[in-house]
Every structure is written in structure tokens, then in C-alpha cells.
C-alpha positions as semicolon CSV with decimal commas, in nm:
position;residue;x (nm);y (nm);z (nm)
1;M;0,850;1,303;4,111
2;L;1,100;1,505;3,916
3;T;1,360;1,236;3,938
4;A;1,128;0,949;3,847
5;E;0,978;1,099;3,537
6;P;1,289;1,132;3,334
7;L;1,366;0,770;3,415
8;A;1,026;0,648;3,311
9;T;1,041;0,843;2,979
10;A;1,386;0,706;2,916
11;V;1,267;0,344;2,985
12;A;0,961;0,394;2,756
13;L;1,191;0,545;2,475
14;A;1,446;0,269;2,522
15;I;1,182;-0,004;2,482
16;L;1,035;0,178;2,169
17;G;1,375;0,224;2,017
18;T;1,453;-0,144;2,071
19;L;1,132;-0,264;1,915
20;L;1,169;-0,036;1,618
21;G;1,519;-0,125;1,547
22;A;1,446;-0,502;1,598
23;S;1,163;-0,491;1,346
24;A;1,379;-0,307;1,086
25;L;1,666;-0,557;1,118
26;F;1,452;-0,876;1,121
27;S;1,256;-0,734;0,798
28;R;1,567;-0,803;0,608
29;A;1,577;-1,166;0,714
30;G;1,195;-1,188;0,641
31;Q;1,249;-1,073;0,288
32;R;1,517;-1,321;0,227
33;F;1,279;-1,616;0,308
34;G;0,974;-1,458;0,139
35;V;0,801;-1,379;0,472
36;P;0,578;-1,062;0,439
37;I;0,692;-0,777;0,654
38;V;0,358;-0,765;0,826
39;V;0,428;-1,104;0,992
40;I;0,769;-0,990;1,109
41;F;0,629;-0,685;1,268
42;L;0,333;-0,856;1,430
43;T;0,553;-1,116;1,565
44;V;0,794;-0,886;1,723
45;G;0,493;-0,708;1,880
46;M;0,353;-1,028;2,018
47;L;0,697;-1,132;2,160
48;A;0,712;-0,787;2,335
49;G;0,354;-0,827;2,472
50;S;0,218;-0,935;2,802
51;E;0,243;-1,305;2,734
52;G;0,582;-1,266;2,546
53;I;0,935;-1,215;2,668
54;G;0,874;-0,836;2,695
55;R;0,585;-0,856;2,927
56;I;0,443;-0,518;2,809
57;T;0,075;-0,490;2,900
58;F;-0,144;-0,318;2,645
59;E;-0,505;-0,374;2,585
60;N;-0,636;-0,026;2,477
61;Y;-0,854;-0,089;2,174
62;S;-0,961;0,289;2,146
63;L;-0,596;0,401;2,136
64;A;-0,500;0,115;1,875
65;Y;-0,801;0,223;1,651
66;R;-0,690;0,596;1,651
67;L;-0,326;0,533;1,604
68;G;-0,393;0,260;1,349
69;T;-0,622;0,483;1,150
70;T;-0,358;0,769;1,152
71;A;-0,091;0,516;1,039
72;L;-0,307;0,402;0,755
73;V;-0,359;0,763;0,647
74;F;0,019;0,810;0,604
75;I;0,046;0,468;0,447
76;L;-0,218;0,539;0,176
77;F;-0,087;0,882;0,137
78;D;0,251;0,763;0,047
79;G;0,099;0,496;-0,179
80;G;-0,089;0,764;-0,366
81;L;0,214;0,994;-0,402
82;N;0,405;0,701;-0,581
83;T;0,108;0,582;-0,806
84;P;0,144;0,731;-1,161
85;L;-0,185;0,840;-1,317
86;A;-0,111;0,605;-1,610
87;T;-0,131;0,314;-1,354
88;V;-0,480;0,430;-1,223
89;R;-0,592;0,463;-1,595
90;R;-0,469;0,123;-1,681
91;A;-0,635;-0,055;-1,392
92;A;-0,932;0,163;-1,313
93;G;-1,204;-0,060;-1,458
94;P;-1,095;-0,393;-1,305
95;A;-0,980;-0,243;-0,978
96;A;-1,307;-0,059;-0,935
97;V;-1,498;-0,378;-0,975
98;L;-1,277;-0,578;-0,741
99;A;-1,293;-0,301;-0,476
100;T;-1,671;-0,293;-0,471
101;V;-1,829;-0,609;-0,607
102;G;-1,531;-0,813;-0,525
103;V;-1,527;-0,705;-0,157
104;V;-1,895;-0,780;-0,121
105;G;-1,864;-1,112;-0,290
106;T;-1,555;-1,211;-0,086
107;A;-1,749;-1,101;0,234
108;A;-2,054;-1,302;0,139
109;L;-1,864;-1,624;0,067
110;V;-1,670;-1,602;0,395
111;A;-1,997;-1,534;0,587
112;L;-2,143;-1,843;0,430
113;G;-1,850;-2,046;0,535
114;A;-1,853;-1,899;0,902
115;H;-2,216;-1,973;0,929
116;W;-2,161;-2,327;0,827
117;L;-1,900;-2,355;1,106
118;G;-2,152;-2,250;1,369
119;F;-2,153;-1,860;1,375
120;D;-2,483;-1,695;1,374
121;W;-2,555;-1,486;1,066
122;P;-2,470;-1,132;1,208
123;S;-2,138;-1,258;1,341
124;A;-2,060;-1,445;1,019
125;A;-2,135;-1,136;0,814
126;L;-1,917;-0,920;1,038
127;L;-1,632;-1,165;1,005
128;G;-1,663;-1,168;0,631
129;A;-1,684;-0,782;0,611
130;I;-1,373;-0,736;0,822
131;V;-1,146;-0,991;0,623
132;S;-1,268;-0,878;0,278
133;P;-1,002;-0,603;0,182
134;T;-0,657;-0,691;0,056
135;D;-0,321;-0,519;0,121
136;A;-0,087;-0,437;-0,168
137;A;0,195;-0,350;0,063
138;A;0,215;-0,711;0,197
139;V;0,220;-0,847;-0,167
140;F;0,484;-0,605;-0,302
141;S;0,708;-0,652;0,000
142;S;0,705;-1,025;-0,079
143;L;0,767;-0,961;-0,434
144;R;1,060;-0,736;-0,365
145;G;1,219;-0,995;-0,139
146;S;1,200;-1,255;-0,424
147;G;1,324;-1,007;-0,694
148;V;1,016;-1,031;-0,904
149;T;0,850;-0,746;-1,091
150;L;0,490;-0,796;-1,214
151;R;0,354;-0,712;-1,553
152;R;0,216;-0,361;-1,553
153;R;-0,150;-0,441;-1,579
154;V;-0,139;-0,723;-1,319
155;G;0,067;-0,500;-1,074
156;A;-0,142;-0,198;-1,142
157;T;-0,470;-0,387;-1,066
158;I;-0,339;-0,547;-0,729
159;E;-0,209;-0,198;-0,628
160;V;-0,511;0,030;-0,729
161;E;-0,765;-0,231;-0,586
162;S;-0,583;-0,238;-0,245
163;G;-0,594;0,140;-0,235
164;A;-0,952;0,165;-0,326
165;N;-1,119;-0,141;-0,140
166;D;-1,100;-0,010;0,209
167;P;-1,415;0,211;0,186
168;M;-1,639;-0,074;0,109
169;A;-1,484;-0,287;0,377
170;V;-1,529;-0,006;0,632
171;I;-1,887;0,055;0,543
172;L;-1,988;-0,312;0,554
173;T;-1,806;-0,353;0,894
174;M;-1,989;-0,052;1,043
175;V;-2,327;-0,147;0,908
176;V;-2,305;-0,512;1,024
177;T;-2,172;-0,389;1,368
178;E;-2,475;-0,172;1,401
179;G;-2,699;-0,466;1,307
180;L;-2,529;-0,671;1,583
181;L;-2,595;-0,402;1,834
182;H;-2,956;-0,341;1,740
183;G;-3,064;-0,708;1,640
184;R;-3,090;-0,631;1,266
185;T;-2,974;-0,906;1,025
186;G;-3,060;-0,761;0,687
187;L;-2,864;-0,537;0,470
188;G;-3,104;-0,298;0,293
189;W;-3,090;-0,070;0,001
190;H;-2,953;0,199;0,247
191;V;-2,625;0,014;0,243
192;L;-2,593;0,063;-0,139
193;L;-2,680;0,432;-0,101
194;T;-2,428;0,466;0,178
195;V;-2,158;0,309;-0,028
196;L;-2,224;0,534;-0,327
197;V;-2,225;0,852;-0,103
198;Q;-1,911;0,750;0,066
199;I;-1,715;0,672;-0,262
200;V;-1,846;0,991;-0,447
201;V;-1,790;1,232;-0,163
202;G;-1,453;1,079;-0,067
203;A;-1,321;1,087;-0,427
204;A;-1,453;1,429;-0,499
205;L;-1,324;1,600;-0,198
206;G;-0,999;1,399;-0,218
207;L;-0,947;1,535;-0,567
208;A;-1,031;1,883;-0,461
209;I;-0,797;1,883;-0,158
210;G;-0,513;1,728;-0,364
211;T;-0,547;1,967;-0,658
212;G;-0,584;2,261;-0,420
213;A;-0,266;2,162;-0,227
214;R;-0,073;2,129;-0,541
215;L;-0,169;2,479;-0,649
216;L;-0,090;2,606;-0,297
217;L;0,252;2,433;-0,300
218;A;0,346;2,587;-0,632
219;R;0,275;2,940;-0,501
220;A;0,376;2,926;-0,137
221;Q;0,716;3,046;-0,037
222;L;0,783;2,881;0,296
223;A;1,075;2,978;0,520
224;A;1,250;2,652;0,495
225;G;1,248;2,341;0,276
226;G;1,143;2,117;0,567
227;L;0,825;2,312;0,609
228;Y;0,688;2,169;0,282
229;A;0,695;1,821;0,435
230;V;0,503;1,952;0,733
231;L;0,249;2,104;0,491
232;L;0,207;1,781;0,325
233;V;0,138;1,601;0,655
234;G;-0,130;1,849;0,718
235;V;-0,280;1,793;0,370
236;A;-0,288;1,415;0,429
237;L;-0,463;1,454;0,767
238;L;-0,720;1,699;0,604
239;A;-0,781;1,468;0,321
240;Y;-0,884;1,193;0,549
241;S;-1,080;1,394;0,800
242;V;-1,272;1,628;0,580
243;P;-1,441;1,359;0,371
244;T;-1,497;1,146;0,687
245;L;-1,683;1,446;0,864
246;L;-1,909;1,498;0,550
247;D;-2,008;1,120;0,528
248;G;-1,753;1,042;0,265
249;S;-1,468;0,770;0,271
250;G;-1,172;0,930;0,427
251;F;-0,936;0,644;0,323
252;L;-1,043;0,696;-0,049
253;G;-1,014;1,067;-0,003
254;V;-0,658;1,059;0,119
255;Y;-0,546;0,809;-0,154
256;V;-0,707;1,029;-0,434
257;A;-0,558;1,346;-0,295
258;A;-0,206;1,199;-0,302
259;I;-0,250;1,082;-0,656
260;A;-0,347;1,428;-0,760
261;L;-0,046;1,568;-0,572
262;G;0,207;1,306;-0,691
263;N;0,119;1,347;-1,048
264;G;0,186;1,718;-1,045
265;R;0,493;1,933;-1,018
266;I;0,552;2,040;-0,662
267;P;0,866;2,195;-0,495
268;Y;1,126;1,968;-0,356
269;K;0,930;1,675;-0,484
270;P;1,207;1,396;-0,480
271;A;1,291;1,495;-0,113
272;L;0,911;1,510;-0,019
273;L;0,869;1,156;-0,160
274;R;1,171;1,030;0,053
275;V;1,011;1,193;0,359
276;H;0,684;1,042;0,322
277;D;0,829;0,702;0,230
278;A;0,999;0,714;0,560
279;L;0,695;0,830;0,745
280;A;0,485;0,555;0,579
281;W;0,744;0,294;0,693
282;L;0,758;0,434;1,049
283;S;0,368;0,423;1,051
284;Q;0,365;0,079;0,933
285;V;0,621;-0,055;1,178
286;S;0,458;0,117;1,477
287;M;0,117;0,012;1,383
288;F;0,192;-0,352;1,347
289;L;0,402;-0,347;1,666
290;M;0,105;-0,197;1,856
291;L;-0,136;-0,450;1,709
292;G;0,108;-0,729;1,799
293;L;0,106;-0,594;2,160
294;L;-0,279;-0,592;2,165
295;V;-0,322;-0,959;2,106
296;F;-0,290;-1,241;2,352
297;P;-0,113;-1,553;2,194
298;S;-0,297;-1,785;2,436
299;R;-0,631;-1,673;2,302
300;L;-0,511;-1,749;1,951
301;L;-0,464;-2,098;2,024
302;G;-0,833;-2,123;2,105
303;V;-0,932;-1,979;1,771
304;A;-0,670;-2,172;1,575
305;R;-0,902;-2,441;1,421
306;V;-1,185;-2,207;1,306
307;G;-0,917;-1,959;1,203
308;L;-0,743;-2,208;0,979
309;L;-1,069;-2,314;0,823
310;I;-1,192;-1,960;0,742
311;G;-0,838;-1,859;0,619
312;A;-0,836;-2,148;0,396
313;L;-1,175;-2,077;0,263
314;L;-1,087;-1,712;0,207
315;S;-0,752;-1,784;0,022
316;V;-0,848;-2,096;-0,174
317;V;-1,211;-2,042;-0,253
318;A;-1,356;-1,704;-0,185
319;R;-1,095;-1,461;-0,321
320;P;-1,002;-1,683;-0,629
321;L;-1,357;-1,739;-0,725
322;V;-1,468;-1,376;-0,683
323;V;-1,161;-1,250;-0,886
324;W;-1,252;-1,482;-1,173
325;I;-1,603;-1,354;-1,178
326;C;-1,501;-0,990;-1,159
327;L;-1,212;-0,997;-1,406
328;A;-1,366;-1,223;-1,670
329;P;-1,518;-0,932;-1,872
330;F;-1,190;-0,735;-1,877
331;R;-0,994;-0,984;-2,105
332;F;-0,722;-1,078;-1,857
333;R;-0,531;-1,393;-1,936
334;P;-0,641;-1,699;-1,732
335;R;-0,290;-1,707;-1,559
336;E;-0,311;-1,333;-1,475
337;I;-0,654;-1,387;-1,306
338;A;-0,521;-1,687;-1,118
339;Y;-0,231;-1,485;-0,985
340;I;-0,435;-1,178;-0,882
341;G;-0,674;-1,430;-0,713
342;S;-0,394;-1,605;-0,522
343;V;-0,204;-1,306;-0,382
344;G;-0,478;-1,119;-0,201
345;L;-0,275;-1,094;0,126
346;R;-0,446;-0,929;0,426
347;G;-0,262;-0,662;0,616
348;A;-0,337;-0,391;0,880
349;V;-0,683;-0,288;0,759
350;P;-0,873;-0,609;0,880
351;I;-0,705;-0,598;1,226
352;I;-0,791;-0,222;1,258
353;L;-1,141;-0,286;1,147
354;A;-1,171;-0,567;1,398
355;T;-1,114;-0,325;1,683
356;Y;-1,438;-0,141;1,576
357;P;-1,699;-0,390;1,701
358;V;-1,487;-0,435;2,022
359;L;-1,507;-0,063;2,090
360;A;-1,888;-0,064;2,007
361;G;-1,947;-0,350;2,247
362;A;-2,082;-0,591;1,995
363;P;-2,139;-0,942;2,128
364;G;-1,865;-1,184;2,054
365;A;-1,642;-0,906;1,916
366;T;-1,330;-0,996;2,102
367;R;-1,342;-1,355;1,972
368;I;-1,385;-1,214;1,613
369;F;-1,083;-0,985;1,684
370;D;-0,869;-1,290;1,767
371;I;-0,993;-1,489;1,471
372;V;-0,907;-1,184;1,231
373;F;-0,562;-1,150;1,374
374;F;-0,496;-1,528;1,335
375;I;-0,616;-1,523;0,961
376;V;-0,393;-1,219;0,891
377;L;-0,086;-1,364;1,070
378;V;-0,104;-1,728;0,948
379;G;-0,268;-1,646;0,610
380;S;0,007;-1,429;0,514
381;L;0,286;-1,683;0,546
382;V;0,211;-1,931;0,275
383;P;0,086;-1,683;-0,005
384;G;0,377;-1,444;0,099
385;A;0,644;-1,712;0,057
386;T;0,501;-1,831;-0,278
387;A;0,436;-1,495;-0,447
388;G;0,750;-1,488;-0,618
389;P;0,769;-1,843;-0,737
390;L;0,421;-1,833;-0,847
391;A;0,467;-1,528;-1,057
392;R;0,748;-1,701;-1,233
393;W;0,540;-2,023;-1,282
394;L;0,233;-1,851;-1,409
395;R;0,469;-1,627;-1,633
396;V;0,335;-1,285;-1,516
397;E;0,668;-1,136;-1,462
398;S;0,746;-0,802;-1,632
399;A;1,002;-0,808;-1,917
400;E;1,107;-0,462;-1,811
401;P;1,487;-0,398;-1,771
402;P;1,639;-0,419;-1,426
403;A;1,620;-0,105;-1,201
404;P;1,926;0,114;-1,175
405;R;2,158;0,064;-0,876
406;A;2,154;0,455;-0,826
407;V;1,891;0,723;-0,871
408;L;1,993;1,074;-1,001
409;E;1,736;1,358;-0,920
410;I;1,705;1,730;-0,939
411;E;1,557;1,929;-0,648
412;S;1,417;2,259;-0,714
413;L;1,194;2,510;-0,533
414;Q;1,053;2,650;-0,858
415;P;0,896;2,440;-1,137
416;L;1,142;2,386;-1,424
417;N;1,082;2,372;-1,791
418;G;1,228;2,023;-1,816
419;E;1,284;1,699;-1,627
420;L;1,565;1,458;-1,560
421;L;1,477;1,118;-1,712
422;S;1,649;0,792;-1,687
423;F;1,657;0,534;-1,979
424;Y;1,776;0,179;-2,009
425;I;1,975;0,125;-2,325
426;D;1,845;-0,201;-2,467
427;E;2,045;-0,366;-2,748
428;A;1,753;-0,333;-2,984
429;L;1,759;0,049;-2,968
430;P;1,910;0,224;-3,275
431;I;2,117;0,440;-3,051
432;A;2,286;0,134;-2,876
433;G;2,652;0,140;-2,974
434;E;2,648;0,503;-3,089
435;Q;2,868;0,781;-2,968
436;L;2,690;1,063;-2,783
437;A;2,819;1,308;-3,037
438;D;2,630;1,123;-3,315
439;V;2,301;1,113;-3,137
440;P;2,074;1,409;-3,270
441;F;1,976;1,568;-2,943
442;P;1,757;1,874;-2,944
443;D;1,940;2,196;-2,849
444;G;1,775;2,200;-2,481
445;T;1,865;1,834;-2,418
446;S;2,195;1,687;-2,276
447;V;2,301;1,362;-2,101
448;A;2,389;1,424;-1,739
449;L;2,545;1,099;-1,649
450;I;2,562;0,737;-1,748
451;L;2,547;0,439;-1,494
452;R;2,722;0,136;-1,624
453;G;2,706;-0,158;-1,376
454;R;2,846;-0,018;-1,052
455;E;3,032;0,269;-1,209
456;F;2,940;0,620;-1,329
457;V;3,062;0,722;-1,659
458;A;3,102;1,083;-1,759
459;A;2,897;1,176;-2,052
460;K;3,126;1,312;-2,328
461;G;3,106;1,338;-2,692
462;K;3,310;1,019;-2,761
463;T;3,136;0,811;-2,488
464;I;2,959;0,517;-2,639
465;L;2,605;0,418;-2,527
466;E;2,638;0,049;-2,449
467;P;2,362;-0,207;-2,398
468;G;2,278;-0,234;-2,031
469;D;2,361;0,123;-1,946
470;H;2,131;0,353;-1,752
471;V;2,143;0,692;-1,906
472;Y;2,024;1,019;-1,730
473;V;1,895;1,281;-1,982
474;F;1,778;1,621;-1,897
475;A;1,497;1,718;-2,143
476;R;1,264;2,003;-2,200
477;D;0,893;1,932;-2,194
478;Q;0,853;2,014;-2,557
479;D;1,140;1,765;-2,639
480;R;1,028;1,479;-2,436
481;E;0,841;1,298;-2,713
482;L;1,140;1,320;-2,944
483;I;1,382;1,181;-2,675
484;Q;1,143;0,883;-2,615
485;L;1,145;0,800;-2,992
486;M;1,515;0,754;-2,954
487;F;1,555;0,604;-2,599
488;G;1,208;0,447;-2,543
489;S;1,011;0,482;-2,228
490;P;1,171;0,632;-1,916
491;E;1,236;0,408;-1,633
492;A;1,010;0,400;-1,332
493;R;1,144;0,549;-1,022
């Protein structure tokens, strides 16, 4: 027994390491061809599964639900940490409508189509609820692969909507599943009340936990820098679990808590953001690999026809129509509405939600799981490959300057009266072509470094600011507005 166990552990770790490494390497090829990363990871998992070349048997829906939920917590937490408050304010109205009314409208239209295809009403409603939420990670991974940056309002709406639409989908899925189990077909006023309670409780507790954690981080003196990352992991888990235990939305809670944390000053912030970015990627890869192992490709063939029809209804009719209705009052341009409606890619959330009725023993739940998996897998290919070209064709690209090839950051345990900002020198700026010695910097401000193409340039008095430069400026809080008058808006990290 003692000799067998190390070998079994080594084999398991070798398989896991191979799958993780293969997924990471294949993701580069997927980006080059505009294939969403979700498709790459799911495909690797399917190839390693019981009907693939790996022959790994896995059919534990309970474990998949728990691990998938945990992974989503870390993915949403990382997304919130990197979401500026200005982005939330810019997109709060339209994103809120899309995350509530839009989800219900999408679910209703898909349910109508599924019923027309032969599903009974409870099963059709369940299918519509499960596939209603979108996944911004799938959209932005496709855009990064094509080198496209969206206009701020368009990108912000897609991003905030995807972070906020999970609660409505979760509530609808659970309510409809209960209806399937107990023979109820109607959705009464209690559903609306449940939605309101989940959103209010989730947002309020998330804000309280995030704000409290930010104050705690500012005052805590931990023994090592790495312990701050451990503390944030604990905050992420609490931000999900506490609202969930108190009848709130845990997914919304963790997203709001992360926004509250990320928009404040916390110790070792750049390092912590990198840690949670890596943790989110590890969670995403592991989750999709596990979900790929969970599915049987032979069963997908049996639902291919209905999956293609419902997927087409979702992508071509339901999502675009609902987006047009929801965004019409917000004065979006027609081409912006068309783009937001066309790139509503589905990701991990629908597949995780599809495991819930299976665990609950709802009739027909296994077939619904297979259909949802098929829709996510196949439905991501065409929109994912066309997200970049469509953005160019509809002219929703951002006119912002290119991102710098390097990022300069300051890590500090204590909050500083100042910040290192990066600026792009546009030829229209008055300071373009000027020597640093001639720029009227405040006393507490200085240029730390200049990035020119692939080379760093030392900041000296005779150094000329050339168009196309990325300039790193350390500025005190009270001088920031003056610096922005000269250099424009800081670059997004």
C-alpha cells in the first residue's frame, strides 16, 4: 500500500500537469485563429475523457458543481479587481437592464423556440434559463487574439453585464428546476421578490465585505508579503458564501466586493493583481478541463440537431432582439447595439448551471446538460472567430493608443502619497517634441522612465518627448489633475 500510493499520486499529477500544459500551449494557437479559449479547454478535456484518447472516466456532477462554483468565484473576483469604478459608472444603467430584463427576455424567447421544437414547457423554460447569461471572458479573449480594443462604453457594457447577469440566471434555473420536480409550470410574483432580495443582499454584503477587507488590508501588518494574497483568497470565498447563506447572490457579492477592493489602495496591489490573475486562469483552465471530462461526445451527436437550432435561435434571434429592446432607451448607436447583441458568447456559467437539475434529479436533466454543452461549444466558434472582424466592420473599435510593451509599477506595503502613471505621447499634445527640462512639472512630480518602441530611454533634462512614447510619471495626489492637463488621460493597465 505504501509503495502503490506514491505511484498513483504521481500518475494523477502527471496527467493533470499534461492537461494543464497542453491547454496553455494550445490557447496560443486558438487565439491566432480567433477560437475562444473556452473551446480550446473544453476540447482538451473531451479528448482526455472516457471516449477520447485519454480514457479518463469522470461523471461526478456533484464534484463538478462544487469545483466549478469555486472556480467561478475566483474568476469573478479577478474580474472585479480589474474593473475600474469609472467603467461601472459608465455602464451601470444599460448593463443592469441587460443583466435582468435581458436575461429574462432571452430565456423566454429560447423557451418559446424549444417548446416549438417539442420540449414541454418546464423543460423549455429550464433550457432558456440556463443558456441566458453571457461570458465576457470568452468575448475579450477572442478580441485580444484579433488585436481589437472596443470603445469604452461598448466594452464596459459587455464586461459589467457579464459580471452582473449570473444572479438572474441562477435564480431562474433554480426556480424552474423546483417547478420540474414538483409539477409547477408557472413563475409567480415570488420569483420577482426572490430576484430583488438576491440582488440587494448580494450587492450590499459584497460592498460591506469588500470595503471592510480594504480597511483591514490597510492596517494589517502580516508576517510576509505572500500572506496578503492568502488573505484575499479568504475574502473572495467569504464574499461568495456569506451572501449565499443569507439568501443573497454570492456571485454578485464576490464581484462587488472585488470592485470595492480593486478601486482602493491596498498593500502590494500590483503583485496581488498578478497573483489573482494567475489564480483566475488556473481556475478557468481547470474548470473547463473538468467540464470537458464530464461530457460524452457520443451523446452530443444525439442532440446535435436540436442544439444547432436552439443555438442559432439564441445567437441570431433572441440575443440580438433583446439587446435592441434593452439598449434602445440609452442612446447607443445602432452599430454599437448590433455588436453587443452579436457577441453574447456563452462560457462556463451555463454548463455549471446545467449540472444543478442533474443533481436535483429533474426529469430530462441529462439531455438538457448535453444540449447546453453543445450550444456553448459550437455556439462559441463562429461568434468567437468573427468578434474582431465584426468590430472593425461595425466601427466600434477604440481610438485609444496602443498598449505599452512593458509595465512599470511600484510595490509598497504602506499607502503612498502619489502614484506612478503612464501616458501615451500623442502628436497633438502641446508637450510633444519638448525637452523634459522645459515641461513645467510640479515640485513633487518627476518622469521615472520613457518607453520608446522596444527601448527604455533614461529621463534626463535634455530628453525630448517624442510622439509614440510611453512616459511613466510619478505624481502626488494633489498634482494629478495638473499632470493630466499636460499629458492627457493615464493609460489603462
